[in-house]
Rosetta silent file (secondary structure, phi, psi, omega in degrees, C-alpha in Angstrom):
SEQUENCE: MSTTSTTSTTNTETPLPWTRGSRALLPDAFRLGPVRLAVTELDRAVDFYTRVVDLAVAGRGREGEHEVAHLHAGGEDVVVHQQEPDARPAGNHLRHAGLYHVALNYPARLEFARTLRRIVDSGTRIGASDHATHEAIYLADPDGNGLELAWDRPKEQWPRTVETYMHVARMPLDFDGLHALTAHEPLIPAAAPGLRVGHLHLHVGDVQRGIDFYVGLLGLELQFDLGTAAFTSAGGYHHHLGFNTWRGEGAPPVPPGVVGLRQWRIYLPTAADVDAARVRLAAGGAPVTPAGPDAFTTADPWGIPLYVGVDPAR
SCORE:     score description
SCORE:     0.000 S_00000001
   1 L     0.000  124.510  174.759  100.622   86.174  117.571 S_00000001
   2 L   -76.436  139.562  176.503  101.673   89.552  118.676 S_00000001
   3 L  -117.128   14.752  177.905  105.464   90.233  118.905 S_00000001
   4 L   -59.556  133.388  179.282  105.235   93.761  120.348 S_00000001
   5 L   -99.664  138.061  174.887  107.921   93.938  123.060 S_00000001
   6 L  -116.214   16.563  175.083  107.341   95.823  126.342 S_00000001
   7 L   -57.184  128.794  177.705  110.960   95.088  127.514 S_00000001
   8 L   -97.182  159.915  178.443  112.370   98.215  129.154 S_00000001
   9 L   -71.861  132.725  169.018  115.984   99.500  128.764 S_00000001
  10 L  -122.200  173.364 -179.169  118.151   98.783  131.591 S_00000001
  11 L   -63.500  -17.140 -177.367  121.743   99.688  132.267 S_00000001
  12 L  -103.056    1.423 -179.427  122.961   96.332  131.071 S_00000001
  13 L  -109.266  160.339 -169.845  121.110   96.577  127.763 S_00000001
  14 L  -103.481  110.468  177.555  122.120   98.224  124.519 S_00000001
  15 E   -68.279  145.211 -178.313  119.681  100.980  123.325 S_00000001
  16 L   -80.594  156.885 -175.876  118.884  100.784  119.634 S_00000001
  17 H   -61.729  -36.127 -175.827  119.757  103.883  117.448 S_00000001
  18 H   -72.311   -3.840  179.950  116.100  104.831  116.978 S_00000001
  19 H   -91.981   -5.847 -178.427  115.640  105.174  120.718 S_00000001
  20 L  -122.259   10.830  177.383  118.154  107.983  120.915 S_00000001
  21 L    85.169  156.077 -173.501  117.315  110.036  117.702 S_00000001
  22 L   -68.107  140.255  169.173  119.104  110.020  114.358 S_00000001
  23 L  -114.928   19.293  178.065  122.832  110.813  114.098 S_00000001
  24 L   -68.864  154.778  177.186  122.799  110.688  110.321 S_00000001
  25 L   -81.051  -24.507  176.290  124.414  113.392  108.315 S_00000001
  26 L   -77.786  144.662 -177.528  121.360  113.272  106.121 S_00000001
  27 L   -64.642  162.286  177.706  118.289  115.147  107.322 S_00000001
  28 L   -62.996  -25.963 -175.365  115.401  113.582  109.231 S_00000001
  29 L   -89.156   10.512  164.791  113.138  114.513  106.339 S_00000001
  30 L   -47.242  141.189  171.435  114.932  112.146  103.990 S_00000001
  31 E  -150.868  164.233  172.997  112.635  109.794  102.119 S_00000001
  32 E   -89.255  144.638  176.182  112.892  107.293   99.214 S_00000001
  33 L  -104.569 -161.179 -174.794  111.619  107.889   95.832 S_00000001
  34 L   -68.924  154.041  166.612  110.663  105.381   93.052 S_00000001
  35 E  -101.869  141.078  178.242  112.860  102.482   91.949 S_00000001
  36 E  -103.279  129.926 -173.473  113.519  101.751   88.342 S_00000001
  37 E  -122.250  131.590  173.872  113.571   97.965   87.480 S_00000001
  38 E   -85.954  133.648  175.490  114.658   96.295   84.247 S_00000001
  39 E  -137.445  153.639 -172.829  112.184   93.588   83.049 S_00000001
  40 L   -79.504  -44.332 -177.686  112.202   91.409   79.947 S_00000001
  41 L  -125.282  111.780 -166.872  108.482   91.738   79.152 S_00000001
  42 H   -69.396  -44.239  178.061  106.702   94.946   80.055 S_00000001
  43 H   -60.536  -38.500 -178.152  103.127   93.513   79.642 S_00000001
  44 H   -68.834  -43.918 -179.209  103.960   90.593   81.958 S_00000001
  45 H   -66.246  -42.159  173.716  105.388   92.825   84.590 S_00000001
  46 H   -53.128  -40.726 -178.915  102.618   95.303   84.435 S_00000001
  47 H   -61.874  -48.737 -179.771  100.165   92.479   84.787 S_00000001
  48 H   -62.855  -48.234 -171.484  101.843   91.170   88.002 S_00000001
  49 H   -73.201  -27.344  175.377  102.321   94.529   89.735 S_00000001
  50 H   -84.255  -36.632 -176.285   98.618   95.482   88.989 S_00000001
  51 H   -82.059  -43.848 -168.768   96.928   92.109   89.586 S_00000001
  52 L  -105.519  -39.913 -175.849   98.999   90.743   92.533 S_00000001
  53 L   -91.569   -7.600  177.865  100.723   93.786   94.085 S_00000001
  54 L    55.810   46.854  167.525   97.593   96.015   93.398 S_00000001
  55 L   -93.498  175.688  175.366   99.436   99.049   91.907 S_00000001
  56 E  -127.820  163.890 -176.975   97.944  101.018   89.072 S_00000001
  57 E   -90.521  124.996  170.154   99.532  102.283   85.781 S_00000001
  58 E   -87.730  -26.008  178.092  100.194  106.032   85.799 S_00000001
  59 E   175.572  151.413  177.135  101.556  105.955   82.267 S_00000001
  60 E  -130.578  145.718 -175.974  103.286  104.057   79.566 S_00000001
  61 E   176.966 -165.970  175.544  105.566  105.204   76.809 S_00000001
  62 E  -113.279  142.053  176.756  109.075  105.378   75.502 S_00000001
  63 E  -131.375  113.612 -179.471  111.900  106.965   77.236 S_00000001
  64 L    63.827 -128.717 -178.696  115.102  106.974   75.226 S_00000001
  65 L   -90.945    1.642 -175.599  115.634  103.410   73.749 S_00000001
  66 E  -114.998  140.172  166.106  113.211  101.823   76.326 S_00000001
  67 E   -83.932  136.823 -172.576  109.518  101.245   76.612 S_00000001
  68 E  -135.497  156.214  176.541  108.647  102.030   80.267 S_00000001
  69 E  -135.775  128.305  176.360  105.697  101.865   82.517 S_00000001
  70 E  -103.393  127.212 -175.928  105.172  103.991   85.690 S_00000001
  71 E  -115.684  146.095 -178.578  103.227  102.559   88.551 S_00000001
  72 E  -154.333 -174.881  177.780  101.686  104.057   91.579 S_00000001
  73 L  -127.986   47.060  177.692   98.879  103.782   94.205 S_00000001
  74 L    88.198    5.935  178.948   97.064  107.035   93.545 S_00000001
  75 L  -129.464 -139.021 -178.720  100.018  109.188   94.399 S_00000001
  76 L   -76.819  169.470  175.066  103.523  109.616   93.001 S_00000001
  77 E   -60.670  146.735  172.428  105.344  106.707   91.288 S_00000001
  78 E  -116.986  -34.576 -179.035  106.726  103.860   93.368 S_00000001
  79 E  -135.143  134.887  170.883  107.956  101.595   90.641 S_00000001
  80 E  -115.142  130.127 -178.092  109.183  102.265   87.072 S_00000001
  81 E  -101.345  137.349  171.783  109.503   99.201   84.767 S_00000001
  82 E  -122.376  113.004 -178.439  112.059   99.525   81.888 S_00000001
  83 E   -76.046  123.294  174.834  111.717   96.824   79.240 S_00000001
  84 L  -132.898   99.480 -178.551  114.997   95.162   78.169 S_00000001
  85 L   -57.737  -32.778 -169.201  114.035   92.023   76.124 S_00000001
  86 L  -101.866   16.556 -178.928  117.391   90.574   75.875 S_00000001
  87 L   -74.857  147.437  176.034  118.347   91.023   79.662 S_00000001
  88 E   -88.394  154.698  175.995  119.489   87.893   81.364 S_00000001
  89 L   -61.800  141.477  168.474  118.044   86.564   84.627 S_00000001
  90 L   -94.069  160.569  179.644  119.790   87.759   87.843 S_00000001
  91 L   164.970  168.747 -174.016  120.122   85.326   90.787 S_00000001
  92 H   -59.584  -28.741  178.192  122.294   83.815   93.426 S_00000001
  93 H   -70.191  -13.610  174.833  123.957   81.477   90.813 S_00000001
  94 H   -90.383  -15.273  176.637  125.477   84.544   89.160 S_00000001
  95 L    48.336   74.283 -178.042  127.251   85.837   92.201 S_00000001
  96 L  -156.034  160.532  173.969  127.253   89.540   91.684 S_00000001
  97 L   -70.838  163.809  176.198  126.075   92.729   93.384 S_00000001
  98 E   143.674 -159.072 -170.394  122.680   94.254   92.751 S_00000001
  99 E   -67.666  130.756  161.625  119.128   94.127   94.022 S_00000001
 100 E   -96.155  -51.706  170.352  118.071   91.868   96.825 S_00000001
 101 E  -162.698  159.186  167.945  114.562   93.378   97.292 S_00000001
 102 E  -113.140  139.230  178.485  112.747   96.556   97.275 S_00000001
 103 E  -102.308  123.020  165.632  110.159   97.149  100.162 S_00000001
 104 E   -95.391  120.210 -172.287  106.852   98.735   99.497 S_00000001
 105 E   -95.992  129.184  179.586  105.283  100.050  102.634 S_00000001
 106 L   -93.002  141.623 -172.250  101.457  100.133  103.185 S_00000001
 107 L   -74.604  -23.703  175.066  100.006  103.034  105.269 S_00000001
 108 L  -134.517  156.278 -177.255   97.745  100.823  107.383 S_00000001
 109 H   -60.551  -41.160  178.909   97.612   97.367  108.654 S_00000001
 110 H   -57.564  -46.320  178.608   94.213   96.900  106.882 S_00000001
 111 H   -63.352  -37.366  178.192   95.733   97.831  103.508 S_00000001
 112 H   -66.060  -44.783  176.473   98.591   95.361  104.164 S_00000001
 113 H   -62.953  -39.817  176.360   95.980   92.655  104.979 S_00000001
 114 H   -62.603  -38.108  175.508   94.039   93.335  101.893 S_00000001
 115 H   -69.226  -45.719  176.663   97.206   92.883   99.773 S_00000001
 116 H   -54.032  -42.908  177.757   97.971   89.652  101.527 S_00000001
 117 H   -68.911  -35.751  177.758   94.531   88.290  100.733 S_00000001
 118 H   -66.142  -37.411 -171.965   94.920   89.252   97.079 S_00000001
 119 H   -72.954  -46.470 -179.842   98.333   87.563   96.916 S_00000001
 120 H   -54.788  -50.842 -175.251   96.948   84.348   98.610 S_00000001
 121 H   -60.517  -32.593 -174.566   93.974   84.348   96.200 S_00000001
 122 H   -80.679   -7.741 -179.665   96.293   84.669   93.206 S_00000001
 123 L    81.603    7.486 -176.219   98.268   81.554   94.190 S_00000001
 124 L   -72.088  139.636  179.342  101.651   83.445   94.267 S_00000001
 125 L   -79.245  134.551  179.484  104.307   81.794   96.329 S_00000001
 126 L  -140.161  166.404  170.745  105.461   83.975   99.213 S_00000001
 127 E  -113.109  167.317  177.516  107.583   84.069  102.376 S_00000001
 128 E  -158.988  155.195  179.638  106.576   85.983  105.432 S_00000001
 129 E  -160.906  160.692  172.411  107.956   87.203  108.816 S_00000001
 130 E  -118.678  115.848 -178.433  107.287   89.548  111.656 S_00000001
 131 L   -96.824   12.315 -179.924  110.314   91.689  112.395 S_00000001
 132 L    77.087  -47.103  171.419  108.943   93.384  115.369 S_00000001
 133 L   -75.310  -37.006 -179.425  109.413   96.828  113.710 S_00000001
 134 E  -155.436  156.514  176.298  107.288   95.736  110.760 S_00000001
 135 E   -94.523  148.473 -166.713  105.331   92.887  109.314 S_00000001
 136 E  -142.519  140.272  171.377  106.604   91.546  105.969 S_00000001
 137 E  -120.284  129.568  172.992  105.560   89.422  102.959 S_00000001
 138 E  -105.446  133.533  172.173  108.357   88.280  100.483 S_00000001
 139 E  -152.992 -178.085  173.990  107.859   87.417   96.960 S_00000001
 140 E  -136.558  150.031 -175.411  109.514   87.917   93.505 S_00000001
 141 L   -80.470  177.407 -173.650  108.156   89.389   90.369 S_00000001
 142 L   -64.080  -14.865  177.814  108.190   87.304   87.049 S_00000001
 143 L   -98.867   -3.747  176.404  111.783   88.443   86.324 S_00000001
 144 L    98.135   -0.891  178.022  113.011   87.503   89.703 S_00000001
 145 L   -63.163  123.324 -168.768  113.191   91.005   91.027 S_00000001
 146 E   -81.055  143.048  179.691  112.756   90.563   94.909 S_00000001
 147 E  -128.006  134.014  165.472  109.904   92.358   96.591 S_00000001
 148 E  -117.940  129.699  175.896  108.980   92.891  100.275 S_00000001
 149 E  -109.191  127.168 -167.364  105.525   94.258  101.022 S_00000001
 150 E  -138.355  156.397  166.565  105.474   95.642  104.556 S_00000001
 151 E  -132.064  129.590  176.491  103.497   97.505  107.285 S_00000001
 152 E   -81.053  132.846  166.624  105.356   99.438  109.892 S_00000001
 153 L   -68.586  150.752  170.509  104.210   99.181  113.529 S_00000001
 154 L   -49.778  138.705 -175.830  103.966  102.586  115.296 S_00000001
 155 H   -53.023  -40.140 -174.592  107.475  103.615  116.364 S_00000001
 156 H   -61.789  -19.730  177.371  106.573  103.621  120.082 S_00000001
 157 H   -87.778   -8.913 -175.675  105.975   99.771  119.767 S_00000001
 158 L   -73.060  146.975  175.885  109.422   98.926  118.248 S_00000001
 159 L   -47.782  146.157 -171.130  111.832   97.075  120.468 S_00000001
 160 L  -101.765  -18.184  177.975  113.942   99.516  122.585 S_00000001
 161 E  -129.721  155.266  178.075  117.053   97.434  122.984 S_00000001
 162 H   -59.236  -37.084 -174.691  119.318   95.326  120.814 S_00000001
 163 H   -70.803  -40.066  178.644  118.831   92.333  123.091 S_00000001
 164 H   -63.670  -48.121 -168.428  114.979   92.544  122.778 S_00000001
 165 H   -65.643  -42.775  177.871  115.113   93.107  119.090 S_00000001
 166 H   -69.699  -21.214  174.680  117.304   90.139  118.312 S_00000001
 167 H   -74.942  -26.942 -171.673  115.089   88.005  120.367 S_00000001
 168 H  -116.987   -7.131 -164.268  111.799   88.937  118.622 S_00000001
 169 L   -76.265   -6.119  176.879  112.819   90.120  115.114 S_00000001
 170 L  -131.449   55.006  169.938  112.086   86.811  113.266 S_00000001
 171 E   -81.628  162.124  177.466  108.702   85.817  114.506 S_00000001
 172 L   -71.654  151.696  172.244  106.068   84.098  112.262 S_00000001
 173 L   -61.274  135.335  177.599  103.598   86.476  110.484 S_00000001
 174 L   -80.124   78.469  178.632  100.238   86.734  112.290 S_00000001
 175 H   -61.801  -41.757 -177.417   98.127   85.358  109.251 S_00000001
 176 H   -56.444  -49.531 -177.784   95.111   84.714  111.422 S_00000001
 177 H   -66.211  -39.180  172.916   94.972   88.199  112.606 S_00000001
 178 H   -60.527  -39.759 -178.173   95.510   89.637  109.109 S_00000001
 179 H   -67.846  -34.755  178.238   92.895   87.467  107.716 S_00000001
 180 H   -62.185  -23.937 -175.553   90.364   88.609  110.321 S_00000001
 181 H   -73.931  -28.022 -178.675   90.757   92.142  109.197 S_00000001
 182 H  -120.231    4.775 -177.408   89.370   91.331  105.762 S_00000001
 183 L   -60.034  -28.617 -177.845   87.223   88.262  106.309 S_00000001
 184 L  -111.784   21.861  177.915   83.956   90.205  106.139 S_00000001
 185 L  -131.012  154.265  171.938   84.503   92.591  103.304 S_00000001
 186 L   -60.565  164.903 -178.931   84.732   92.049   99.456 S_00000001
 187 L   -75.273  131.096 -174.061   88.085   91.835   97.913 S_00000001
 188 L   -87.222  123.023 -164.651   89.357   95.432   97.496 S_00000001
 189 L   -81.656  -16.404 -177.813   90.809   95.774   93.884 S_00000001
 190 L  -143.721  153.919  174.102   93.523   98.325   94.457 S_00000001
 191 L   -69.273  145.470 -179.581   95.901   99.763   97.003 S_00000001
 192 L   -76.911  160.683  176.570   94.826  102.884   98.755 S_00000001
 193 L   -61.370  150.979 -178.990   96.987  106.068   98.393 S_00000001
 194 L   122.111  -23.888 -178.441   99.814  106.265  100.707 S_00000001
 195 L   -60.710  137.715  178.732  101.809  103.253   99.477 S_00000001
 196 E  -142.102  170.721  171.377  105.545  104.106   99.311 S_00000001
 197 E   -70.684  113.325 -174.595  109.001  102.878   98.910 S_00000001
 198 E   -91.675  -47.497  178.848  109.925  101.871  102.472 S_00000001
 199 E  -157.632  169.331  179.365  113.521  100.494  102.118 S_00000001
 200 E  -130.723  138.993  178.932  115.917   98.929   99.620 S_00000001
 201 E  -122.562  126.666 -169.632  118.074   95.853  100.222 S_00000001
 202 E  -120.182  158.014  161.379  121.178   95.257   98.093 S_00000001
 203 E  -102.561  137.776 -175.908  123.800   92.574   97.540 S_00000001
 204 L  -130.289  171.498  178.671  127.317   93.942   97.840 S_00000001
 205 L   -98.461  -14.254 -174.669  130.783   92.536   97.825 S_00000001
 206 L  -161.541  117.404 -179.382  132.031   93.913  101.230 S_00000001
 207 H   -64.378  -43.654  179.583  129.817   95.149  104.128 S_00000001
 208 H   -59.220  -45.394  178.865  132.607   97.477  105.554 S_00000001
 209 H   -63.433  -34.088  176.067  133.038   99.105  102.093 S_00000001
 210 H   -66.108  -41.740  172.626  129.317   99.502  101.903 S_00000001
 211 H   -61.784  -42.429 -179.849  129.366  101.262  105.281 S_00000001
 212 H   -59.050  -35.904  177.766  132.134  103.449  104.256 S_00000001
 213 H   -74.920  -55.015 -169.245  130.107  104.594  101.220 S_00000001
 214 H   -79.125  -30.665  177.701  126.726  104.708  102.477 S_00000001
 215 H   -93.906  -53.996 -174.333  127.332  105.863  106.005 S_00000001
 216 H   -73.361  -31.723 -178.791  130.631  107.710  105.746 S_00000001
 217 H  -100.083  -58.206 -177.562  129.982  109.458  102.355 S_00000001
 218 L   -67.062  -35.654  171.796  126.353  109.553  101.712 S_00000001
 219 L   111.923    7.501  174.902  125.493  110.270  105.298 S_00000001
 220 L   -67.172  166.624  176.858  123.026  107.512  106.528 S_00000001
 221 E  -104.679  136.903 -179.541  123.204  106.283  110.089 S_00000001
 222 E   -80.782  122.871  176.720  124.269  102.771  110.835 S_00000001
 223 E   -92.801  -47.578 -179.680  121.520  100.843  112.767 S_00000001
 224 E  -140.419  145.947  173.238  123.040   97.374  112.751 S_00000001
 225 E  -125.895  103.275  176.530  126.316   95.766  111.577 S_00000001
 226 L   -97.561    9.219  176.962  125.780   91.982  111.566 S_00000001
 227 L    95.134  -64.565  178.649  129.049   91.176  109.861 S_00000001
 228 L   -92.499   -8.970  178.923  127.418   89.719  106.624 S_00000001
 229 E  -146.055  156.589  179.763  124.727   92.543  106.555 S_00000001
 230 E  -143.548  151.768 -177.565  124.378   96.080  107.637 S_00000001
 231 E  -136.282  129.799 -169.466  121.129   98.218  108.012 S_00000001
 232 E  -131.441  153.596 -178.395  121.200  102.051  107.649 S_00000001
 233 E  -159.073  173.354  160.767  118.667  104.877  107.915 S_00000001
 234 L  -128.091  164.442  174.513  117.988  108.566  108.528 S_00000001
 235 L    69.133   18.243  176.238  115.530  110.126  110.866 S_00000001
 236 L    75.915   20.427  173.854  115.668  107.219  113.377 S_00000001
 237 L   -75.172  158.937 -175.457  113.968  104.741  111.019 S_00000001
 238 L   -65.306  -42.505  173.016  114.687  100.936  111.443 S_00000001
 239 L  -169.812  129.037  167.946  116.193  100.875  107.992 S_00000001
 240 L   -95.192  -28.418 -178.041  115.941  102.704  104.633 S_00000001
 241 E  -139.151  127.423  161.806  118.849  100.687  103.149 S_00000001
 242 E  -117.888  155.582  175.587  120.350   97.316  103.884 S_00000001
 243 E  -148.695  149.066 -174.650  123.147   95.488  102.113 S_00000001
 244 E  -143.634  165.160  177.987  124.618   92.115  102.523 S_00000001
 245 L  -105.855   31.806 -172.937  127.331   89.699  101.280 S_00000001
 246 L   -81.673    0.771  162.613  125.045   86.676  101.064 S_00000001
 247 L   -92.291    6.392  178.892  126.121   86.176   97.538 S_00000001
 248 L   109.225  147.011  177.871  129.654   85.759   98.804 S_00000001
 249 L   -67.714  138.936  176.038  132.320   88.086  100.014 S_00000001
 250 L    85.362   17.447  179.479  134.076   89.845   97.089 S_00000001
 251 L   -64.346  135.579 -176.711  130.979   89.646   94.810 S_00000001
 252 L   -76.278  167.169  175.635  131.804   91.738   91.697 S_00000001
 253 L   -51.310  164.812  177.650  129.889   94.759   90.393 S_00000001
 254 L   -60.956  118.992  178.516  126.572   94.411   88.662 S_00000001
 255 L   -70.951  155.134  170.346  127.325   92.951   85.152 S_00000001
 256 L   -64.305  152.196  165.482  125.652   94.576   82.089 S_00000001
 257 L    78.066   26.741  177.388  122.655   93.020   80.615 S_00000001
 258 E  -123.106  146.525  171.938  120.958   91.384   83.628 S_00000001
 259 L   -62.457  155.117 -178.246  117.545   92.209   84.974 S_00000001
 260 E   141.471 -158.106 -177.522  117.295   94.155   88.197 S_00000001
 261 E   -68.626  121.973  179.715  117.812   97.591   89.667 S_00000001
 262 E  -103.600  -24.602 -175.920  118.535  100.395   87.152 S_00000001
 263 E   179.902  135.389  168.078  118.217  103.298   89.744 S_00000001
 264 E  -120.567  162.377 -171.775  116.900  104.086   93.232 S_00000001
 265 E  -126.847  140.698  164.281  116.158  107.653   94.506 S_00000001
 266 E  -122.591  139.922  175.208  116.533  109.539   97.674 S_00000001
 267 E  -106.615  130.681  176.102  114.805  112.829   98.206 S_00000001
 268 E  -113.732  158.473 -174.768  116.051  115.600  100.473 S_00000001
 269 L   -73.294  -31.029 -173.595  114.218  118.640  101.709 S_00000001
 270 L  -134.796  160.374  170.640  116.451  121.466  100.427 S_00000001
 271 H   -56.404  -34.595  177.194  118.994  122.209   97.738 S_00000001
 272 H   -61.302  -44.640  178.151  121.518  122.816  100.495 S_00000001
 273 H   -59.837  -48.155  178.922  121.096  119.159  101.715 S_00000001
 274 H   -57.212  -42.348 -177.452  121.587  117.848   98.191 S_00000001
 275 H   -67.331  -38.510 -173.729  124.756  120.010   97.742 S_00000001
 276 H   -70.313  -36.648  175.575  126.246  118.817  101.067 S_00000001
 277 H   -60.079  -46.784  178.978  125.708  115.208  100.018 S_00000001
 278 H   -56.325  -46.258  176.988  127.247  115.849   96.640 S_00000001
 279 H   -60.875  -42.504 -176.830  130.283  117.456   98.305 S_00000001
 280 H   -65.369  -42.210  176.737  130.778  114.604  100.630 S_00000001
 281 H   -68.596  -38.275  179.241  130.614  112.016   97.875 S_00000001
 282 H   -68.752  -38.617  169.776  132.818  113.882   95.510 S_00000001
 283 H   -56.593  -35.540  179.982  135.422  114.363   98.241 S_00000001
 284 L   -83.938    4.892  179.283  135.367  110.680   98.874 S_00000001
 285 L    90.933    0.702 -173.755  136.077  109.778   95.226 S_00000001
 286 L   -79.787  148.426 -177.030  132.571  108.721   94.299 S_00000001
 287 L   -76.165  137.231 -175.949  131.411  109.593   90.798 S_00000001
 288 L  -136.413  125.797 -174.716  128.907  112.542   90.780 S_00000001
 289 E  -124.925  124.107  179.161  127.019  113.545   87.600 S_00000001
 290 E   -54.592  144.871  179.182  124.621  116.651   87.478 S_00000001
 291 L  -137.794   46.636  177.516  120.981  115.328   86.873 S_00000001
 292 L    97.165  179.258 -176.488  119.040  118.663   86.466 S_00000001
 293 L   -54.950  123.929  172.982  118.455  121.520   88.990 S_00000001
 294 L    53.402   49.391  171.734  119.414  120.469   92.596 S_00000001
 295 E  -156.477  158.151  178.848  119.935  116.836   91.755 S_00000001
 296 E  -156.877  164.774  178.888  122.814  114.509   90.807 S_00000001
 297 E  -119.152  152.067  176.805  123.432  110.891   90.153 S_00000001
 298 E  -147.096 -174.282  175.569  126.213  108.662   91.692 S_00000001
 299 E  -152.487  145.761  179.489  127.000  104.948   92.065 S_00000001
 300 L   -74.540 -179.748 -178.641  128.226  102.791   94.959 S_00000001
 301 L   -65.219   -6.423 -179.898  131.480  100.770   94.688 S_00000001
 302 L  -114.648   18.286  172.645  129.586   98.015   92.829 S_00000001
 303 L    75.057   16.118  178.347  128.082  100.389   90.213 S_00000001
 304 L   -78.120  114.725 -168.013  124.607  100.430   91.690 S_00000001
 305 E   -76.919  148.845 -176.161  123.073  103.844   90.509 S_00000001
 306 E  -136.565  132.918  172.042  121.601  106.348   92.914 S_00000001
 307 E  -104.264  132.956  171.714  119.737  109.605   92.184 S_00000001
 308 E  -123.315  123.154 -178.795  119.799  112.315   94.843 S_00000001
 309 E  -151.243  174.523  172.926  117.619  115.268   94.517 S_00000001
 310 E   -67.269  138.479 -179.247  115.286  117.932   96.194 S_00000001
 311 L   -58.251  118.172 -177.952  111.975  116.299   97.376 S_00000001
 312 L   -71.504  -18.758  177.655  109.491  117.105   94.528 S_00000001
 313 L   -71.415  -16.134  179.103  106.609  116.998   97.152 S_00000001
 314 L   -95.355    0.000    0.000  108.192  120.153   98.736 S_00000001
């Protein structure tokens, strides 16, 4: 079932931020880099991400005190696993900030359909939804790290008003249509190049405080503030970063020694862009630590680490 909306904007409807162009302080050429996830068993995690999510191993080795594996889909890394055998499970019962899910975006609907077919064949339990801007499959890795696998519709097909979006953004996924794309081909064993980190979604303790940090200091644009969740982006995207209080208002910072997100990355086009972000964050009292030429690390109010650097693709 298609959920593409053709509703036009009227004077009584509220245009969405992506219909008027980005007002973010960060440049439109902003993009996300790889995420680093703590896992308890590296072999088990690598098996899941290669067999079910269809990534490939770019390399394995030791970095500092940890065994790590870098995974990709024929291009740069999208996920880095860091083995921490003694890490405790994260989850809603622990009530703390941290990773909700990381979204991996497929470059074409056919690639998304191929991944769905592989996941169904593997017997992995999933959730699914059509958000009008993108189609999504939800699942968790063996350590409980949340994943969203997604395909973005062309931007011209996205809903143009808040009213339309709120009406169609939770439609069922079109399983029949996706199955039809792959029904007459053999199972494709790996993701095609072009898979990327599309967005990140975090648990935090206070949505407004998250807006103050990620919009006011880092420089993303606020797309939606739903009270218990907010969605932000650069370049007029539907969202690069979401954060919510679904583990409870006032959830504390990430405790040490649990599996989950160890770092996420944003890449900016120039050293001047990186420096401007650094200055804003430092002026706002956020921790800022140099991380090599034209790069630094920081952390949000809940201790969630972020790397900001010049885009290596440039």
